[in-house]
C-alpha positions, -999 to 999 in steps of 0.1 A, spaced: -126 -330 35 -92 -346 31 -106 -368 3 -119 -338 -17 -86 -319 -13 -67 -349 -25 -90 -352 -56 -86 -316 -65 -49 -318 -63 -49 -347 -87 -72 -329 -112 -51 -296 -113 -22 -311 -133 -48 -327 -157 -64 -293 -162 -31 -277 -169 -21 -304 -193 -54 -301 -211 -50 -263 -214 -15 -266 -228 -27 -293 -252 -55 -269 -264 -31 -240 -268 -6 -262 -287 -33 -274 -310 -45 -238 -315 -10 -226 -323 -5 -254 -348 -38 -245 -365 -29 -208 -366 7 -214 -379 -6 -240 -404 -34 -217 -415 -10 -188 -419 15 -209 -438 -13 -221 -461 -24 -185 -467 12 -174 -474 17 -202 -499 -16 -194 -515 -7 -157 -517 28 -166 -531 12 -188 -557 -10 -159 -567 20 -137 -569 39 -161 -591 8 -164 -613 5 -126 -616 42 -123 -624 40 -150 -651 9 -133 -666 27 -99 -666 58 -115 -683 36 -131 -709 19 -98 -717 53 -80 -720 66 -107 -743 37 -101 -767 47 -65 -768 83 -74 -777 99 -70 -742 114 -103 -731 125 -106 -694 145 -134 -680 166 -143 -650 198 -164 -645 180 -178 -614 147 -170 -597 136 -177 -561 106 -171 -539 108 -163 -502 99 -139 -474 79 -162 -451 61 -154 -428 52 -117 -434 65 -109 -468 65 -123 -503 98 -118 -520 107 -126 -556 145 -125 -563 159 -125 -599 196 -130 -603 214 -117 -634 183 -100 -647 182 -91 -684 156 -78 -709 154 -79 -747 136 -50 -765 127 -67 -797 103 -39 -805 131 -13 -807 150 -6 -839 176 -19 -837 167 -45 -810 184 -38 -777 196 -59 -748 196 -47 -712 215 -65 -684 219 -58 -647 226 -75 -614 200 -88 -590 164 -76 -587 144 -81 -555 106 -73 -555 88 -77 -522 52 -71 -508 40 -73 -472 15 -102 -469 -10 -77 -453 -4 -50 -480 -2 -68 -513 -10 -37 -534 24 -21 -525 54 -36 -542 89 -25 -532 118 -32 -555 156 -31 -551 178 -31 -581 215 -39 -583 237 -23 -610 254 -18 -633 228 -17 -661 243 -21 -696 225 -13 -729 237 -28 -761 224 -38 -796 217 -75 -799 249 -94 -800 271 -63 -797 293 -48 -769 276 -24 -745 269 11 -759 258 27 -726 260 18 -689 243 32 -658 255 28 -622 242 37 -588 248 29 -551 211 25 -543 180 21 -565 146 15 -551 112 15 -567 77 13 -553 44 6 -571 11 11 -554 -22 -4 -568 -34 -34 -586 -12 -49 -614 -36 -38 -641 -43 -4 -625 -13 10 -607 -20 42 -589 15 55 -580 50 47 -591 82 60 -575 119 56 -584 147 67 -560 184 66 -568 216 75 -549 247 85 -569 234 76 -603 257 80 -633 254 74 -670 283 66 -694 285 59 -731 312 39 -748 329 55 -778 357 34 -794 356 12 -763 364 41 -738 337 52 -713 325 88 -715 306 103 -686 273 118 -698 257 127 -665 257 121 -628 239 132 -596 242 127 -559 205 119 -555 174 117 -579 137 109 -575 108 104 -599 72 101 -586 42 96 -608 5 92 -600 -28 90 -619 -45 123 -609 -77 116 -628 -91 92 -655 -77 57 -657 -49 38 -675 -74 30 -703 -93 62 -706 -77 97 -708 -53 96 -678 -40 128 -663 -6 122 -648 11 141 -620 49 140 -621 74 151 -594 111 152 -603 139 159 -579 177 160 -585 206 170 -562 240 179 -576 230 168 -611 254 177 -640 257 167 -676 289 181 -690 289 184 -728 252 182 -733 242 218 -726 261 246 -708 232 253 -684 236 219 -667 274 216 -670 277 227 -633 262 208 -603 225 217 -603 196 212 -578 162 208 -594 126 203 -581 99 202 -608 62 194 -604 43 187 -637 9 176 -648 7 159 -682 -27 161 -701 -38 148 -735 -30 111 -735 -57 86 -747 -44 58 -725 -13 43 -710 -10 13 -733 26 6 -743 38 31 -769 70 48 -779 75 84 -766 72 99 -801 39 82 -805 27 94 -771 38 130 -778 21 130 -811 -11 118 -794 -8 147 -769 -4 172 -796 -33 160 -816 -55 161 -785 -44 197 -777 -27 184 -745 -4 204 -723 26 200 -701 16 221 -671 46 232 -650 30 238 -616 62 246 -598 98 245 -609 130 255 -589 165 252 -603 196 263 -585 233 265 -589 259 281 -567 257 315 -586 221 317 -596 186 305 -587 154 303 -608 117 295 -600 86 296 -622 54 281 -635 35 280 -668 23 256 -695 38 242 -727 21 226 -757 34 210 -789 34 223 -825 23 202 -854 60 194 -861 66 182 -825 84 212 -810 76 229 -777 54 260 -777 43 281 -747 56 302 -718 68 298 -683 70 329 -661 103 327 -642 119 347 -615 157 346 -615 183 357 -589 218 361 -604 206 366 -640 239 380 -651 257 347 -639 230 326 -656 233 343 -690 270 344 -688 271 307 -682 248 301 -712 257 330 -734 294 329 -736 294 292 -746 262 294 -766 271 324 -787 305 308 -794 288 280 -814 281 285 -852 245 290 -859 235 298 -823 220 330 -811 214 358 -836 227 352 -871 236 388 -876 255 388 -842 274 357 -852 283 372 -886 297 402 -868 318 381 -845 331 360 -874 340 392 -893 360 404 -863 378 370 -861 389 375 -898 402 410 -891 421 398 -860 421 362 -848 406 361 -813 389 394 -815 355 378 -822 359 356 -791 367 386 -770 336 403 -783 315 373 -775 328 374 -739 319 410 -736 285 405 -752 272 381 -726 272 406 -697 256 431 -720 228 407 -729 223 400 -692 220 437 -684 196 443 -713 174 414 -702 173 426 -666 161 461 -678 132 445 -697 122 423 -667 104 433 -635 122 436 -602 114 409 -578 127 389 -548 134 352 -546 143 335 -514 156 367 -499 177 376 -530 172 404 -555 158 390 -587 142 397 -620 109 383 -633 106 376 -670 92 351 -695 109 319 -705 93 315 -740 93 285 -763 86 295 -799 84 264 -822 113 249 -803 134 281 -799 139 291 -763 141 327 -752 147 341 -717 132 376 -720 147 389 -753 177 366 -753 177 333 -772 193 307 -750 188 275 -770 166 253 -791 148 221 -783 147 190 -805 114 178 -821 97 153 -798 81 134 -827 
């Protein structure tokens, strides 16, 4: 008995040693296998990126980096591009875009979801010329879900974006927001065959002073659209795409839209098409709380511009200015509240988010825009 006990005591350390050796070998095999898989996946990612860059180059979009690196082991694949720039040789004139670092990452177990982080500023210039425009932000993230040749969903999220243009070397603020998001997905069809695209747009405290009086003040917007009528999503200019939509009888369906400022709030839905000369045509039924404030904001400034609003009304205002300088401007100021009251009488009483409101059509007639009976602007041709 003593002999057997002594033999067992000698075998116990050997068993423990064999077990640890087996576990160590298993760990080495697992780690080595995972590393091999990661490098294989990274090589595939590099190949996909190279193929995408080659395809873009054939279309006149040349991407390059000051330096490029690959990392993220063990659970991510990360491609970092320092001093990213792009040449748009297909544009007329050719454009050059430059920005800071770009980081694109994918989880090793979810390779069909790519997350990107972009460092500003982004500058836009004609080839060999100083920048004409610049965009800045504190955070810009993108995500693309799906295979490289068949993306299913794309999202862009920005914090504190701002856009400036340079006139005579001095920057001029064109627009800014506290937060903005764009989400797009293929609702039906495919990228190569009649895709139907859902778009969701969100902006917080967005303003664009000097572009249009309606968005001169900080504005919150939530818009949900469906775009129909495209043949495919091959690379094209926007005028070419809009012409394609018009020829196919496509529509811009506004499923929901909500736009709010401190003094007024509007919500609506409808559908817009395109005329043969590329202008918007259709109607959106809107409900507005604070209609008088909305029309005063648009009307006073809009009616003050030559050629805006009613020609007969402007002629009358100009005649008053000739009789007594400033009298026409005073009449314009008084006209805007009167227009608001008239539009409210022609609309239907409603309620919007607990506030008294008016429901009336926002009509697009060959590019001219009417809110009820009041002309509030005119859109440019899209092709």
